[in-house]
C-alpha positions, 0 to 999 in steps of 0.5 A: 500500500505504501508503495502505491501511495508513493507511486501516486505522489511521484506521478503527481509531481511529474504531472505538475512539473514536466509539462512546463519543462516540455512547453518551454523546451527545457530539455536538459532540465527535464532530463535532470528532473527526471533523473533526480525524481527516479533516483529519489523514487528508487531510494524511497521504494528501497526504504519502504521495502526495508531492503539493505542498501549500500551506504554511499558514505561508507564507500567514500570512506573506504576510498578516501581514508587510505588517500588521506593517510598517504597525504598525511605521510607525505606532508609530515 
């Protein structure tokens, strides 16, 4: 039920915003809007369905912690 409600809200948001972007021929903005709306919708559905999802902050920590330590060693 929650997923259906979320879908309705997403459709309403798209129906309110997309026609103006299309009318004014703002194609790049429409693409960015669509990408962000779909990304948000996907993340919301994942949260509603209680699916474990990889946290992007953890990925960045794993990448940049060794880089930070290396820079610290070079500078000291």
